[in-house]
C-alpha positions in Angstrom: 71.3 69.2 101.2 73.6 71.5 99.7 75.6 73.5 102.2 76.2 77.4 101.6 79.4 77.5 101.0 78.9 75.2 97.9 76.6 77.8 96.5 79.7 80.3 96.7 82.6 78.3 95.6 83.0 80.7 92.2 83.4 84.1 94.8 86.0 84.2 97.4 84.4 86.8 100.4 86.6 89.3 103.1 85.0 89.9 106.2 85.6 92.8 107.9 85.4 93.1 111.6 85.1 96.8 112.5 83.2 98.6 109.3 84.1 101.8 109.6 83.7 104.7 107.0 87.7 105.0 107.4 89.7 101.6 106.7 86.6 99.6 106.8 85.5 101.2 103.4 88.5 101.3 101.4 89.1 97.6 102.6 85.6 97.1 101.0 86.3 98.9 97.5 90.0 97.3 97.4 88.9 93.8 97.2 84.9 94.5 96.5 86.5 95.7 93.1 88.8 92.5 92.3 85.8 90.4 92.7 85.6 89.4 96.4 82.0 89.7 98.2 82.9 91.7 101.4 80.7 91.3 104.7 80.7 94.2 106.7 80.6 93.8 110.4 80.2 96.7 113.2 77.4 97.9 115.7 74.7 100.7 113.7 73.0 98.7 111.1 71.5 102.0 109.4 75.1 102.4 108.4 76.4 99.5 107.5 73.1 98.9 105.4 73.8 102.7 103.5 77.8 100.8 102.6 75.9 98.1 101.6 74.1 100.4 99.1 76.7 102.8 98.3 78.8 98.8 97.2 76.0 97.7 95.0 76.7 101.0 93.0 80.3 100.3 92.1 78.8 96.7 91.3 80.3 95.0 94.5 78.6 92.5 96.1 77.5 92.7 100.2 76.1 92.2 103.0 76.0 93.1 106.5 76.0 92.1 110.5 75.3 94.0 113.5 77.6 93.3 116.0 79.5 94.3 119.4 83.1 93.2 118.8 83.2 93.5 122.6 81.1 91.0 122.9 83.7 87.6 123.1 81.0 84.9 123.7 79.0 85.9 120.6 82.1 85.5 118.3 81.5 81.8 117.1 78.2 82.3 116.7 78.2 85.6 114.2 81.3 83.7 112.5 78.7 81.0 112.1 76.2 83.1 110.6 78.3 84.7 107.9 79.5 81.2 107.1 75.9 80.0 106.8 75.1 82.7 104.4 78.4 83.5 102.1 80.0 80.6 102.9 83.9 79.7 103.4 85.4 82.8 104.3 88.7 83.2 102.8 89.8 86.7 103.6 89.0 88.4 107.8 90.7 91.6 108.9 90.1 92.7 112.4 90.1 96.6 112.9 87.5 97.8 115.0 88.4 102.0 115.3 86.6 103.0 118.5 85.5 107.1 117.7 86.4 107.4 122.1 89.6 105.6 121.3 91.6 107.0 124.3 95.3 105.9 125.7 96.5 105.7 129.9 99.5 106.4 130.6 101.4 103.6 132.0 101.8 105.1 135.7 98.4 105.5 135.7 96.8 102.0 134.6 95.6 99.2 137.0 94.0 96.1 136.2 90.7 97.2 135.9 91.0 99.6 133.4 93.8 97.0 131.2 91.0 94.3 131.8 87.9 96.8 130.1 90.4 96.9 126.9 90.9 93.3 126.7 88.0 92.4 125.3 88.1 94.8 122.1 91.4 94.5 121.6 93.0 91.0 122.8 89.7 88.4 123.2 87.6 89.4 120.7 90.5 89.1 117.6 91.6 86.0 119.3 88.5 84.2 119.3 87.8 85.6 115.8 90.7 84.1 114.8 90.4 80.8 116.5 86.8 80.4 114.7 87.8 81.5 111.2 91.0 79.4 111.1 89.5 76.1 111.3 88.0 76.4 108.4 90.2 78.0 106.3 92.9 75.1 107.6 90.4 72.7 106.4 90.1 73.9 102.8 94.3 74.8 103.1 93.6 78.2 102.3 92.9 81.4 104.0 94.5 85.0 105.3 93.5 86.4 108.7 94.8 90.3 109.3 94.6 92.1 113.0 95.2 95.9 112.1 96.5 97.7 115.8 98.6 100.0 117.1 101.8 101.4 116.9 101.7 101.3 121.4 101.7 97.5 120.2 105.3 97.9 119.3 107.0 100.6 120.8 107.0 102.0 124.1 105.4 105.8 124.2 105.1 107.7 126.9 102.2 108.3 127.8 100.3 105.8 125.4 99.8 102.7 127.4 96.5 100.9 127.7 95.4 99.7 124.5 99.5 98.9 123.7 99.6 96.0 126.1 96.0 94.8 125.0 97.5 95.1 121.3 100.8 93.6 122.0 99.6 90.9 123.3 97.6 90.0 120.3 99.8 90.6 118.1 102.2 88.1 120.2 99.2 85.6 119.3 99.2 86.3 115.4 102.9 86.0 114.8 103.0 82.9 116.6 99.6 81.5 115.0 101.5 82.1 111.7 104.1 80.5 112.3 101.6 77.5 113.5 99.5 77.7 110.1 101.4 78.7 107.8 102.6 75.6 105.9 99.2 74.7 105.8 98.1 77.5 103.5 97.1 79.7 106.0 98.6 83.2 106.1 98.4 85.9 109.5 99.5 88.8 109.4 99.3 92.5 111.6 99.4 95.6 110.6 100.3 98.2 113.1 99.2 101.8 112.5 100.9 105.0 113.8 98.7 107.9 112.8 95.3 109.4 112.3 93.6 107.0 109.7 91.6 109.6 108.2 87.9 109.5 107.4 87.3 106.7 110.6 85.6 107.7 113.8 88.3 108.3 115.8 89.8 111.0 113.1 86.6 112.3 113.0 85.8 113.1 116.7 89.6 114.4 116.9 88.7 116.7 114.1 84.5 117.5 114.9 84.3 121.5 115.3 87.0 122.4 112.7 89.9 121.4 115.3 93.3 120.5 113.4 95.6 118.0 113.7 98.5 119.2 111.6 101.5 119.4 113.3 100.4 117.1 116.2 99.6 113.4 114.9 100.4 112.5 111.3 97.4 111.5 109.8 97.2 108.3 106.8 95.4 107.8 104.1 92.9 104.5 104.5 93.4 103.4 100.5 97.3 103.3 101.5 96.7 100.8 104.4 94.2 99.0 102.5 96.2 98.1 99.7 99.2 97.3 101.9 96.3 94.8 103.4 96.0 93.5 100.5 99.9 93.0 99.2 100.0 91.1 102.5 97.2 88.7 102.1 98.3 88.0 98.3 101.9 87.9 98.7 102.6 86.9 102.2 106.0 87.5 102.3 106.1 89.1 105.9 103.7 88.8 108.6 104.0 92.7 110.1 104.0 96.4 108.2 104.3 99.1 110.1 102.4 102.5 108.6 103.7 104.9 108.3 106.8 103.3 107.9 109.5 104.2 110.7 112.4 105.8 110.4 115.6 103.5 109.6 118.3 104.2 112.2 121.9 106.1 111.1 124.3 103.4 110.3 
């Protein structure tokens, strides 16, 4: 019997865990136009199906998989299902951006609140990477990128909660890369300090004509997608911060 991966050796596959309307769409186009097959993973099947149709109109092959990324126990099964249909996963990007993302002041953060955030921002990306990296190590090539927020690396008053959860994941990504880089596998992390235009959180924040101008920076998803493309293929740094942090005066 022929293994599914042997059917797809001619074409690389990128899996977008948390394939939303902002960054997910830009990544699908950025990698898709380079010949990658795209797997879209998110909770809303109708939206994913429509995105597959749109990508096909641009000549990009894509499939979708409906899954709740917060269901950590299902992550290995999800990865197996993707590999069964598309073969080996060459690039995996974990980047969920929930529309209802909210922060908690550190002075108010308690264990139950943090625990409720850990599934999506710590346990799921770690379990995804653990499930994907084994196949990449076996073939001696692959890349994993985990997208988080600026609060993972900077102390921002009033913006805790997701920060500690993402900080743990950031530490894991750096450590995993140090372990596997010599075996042909790259692990990177991207920290976003802005609203991503077109994302669920951006759309929710701007609903009803509300303006973000002067309150929070806004970043174009195509810029992030290009950064991830560069990181995956150059592999010259483990981390990127977007928008770039201002340099301290010399």
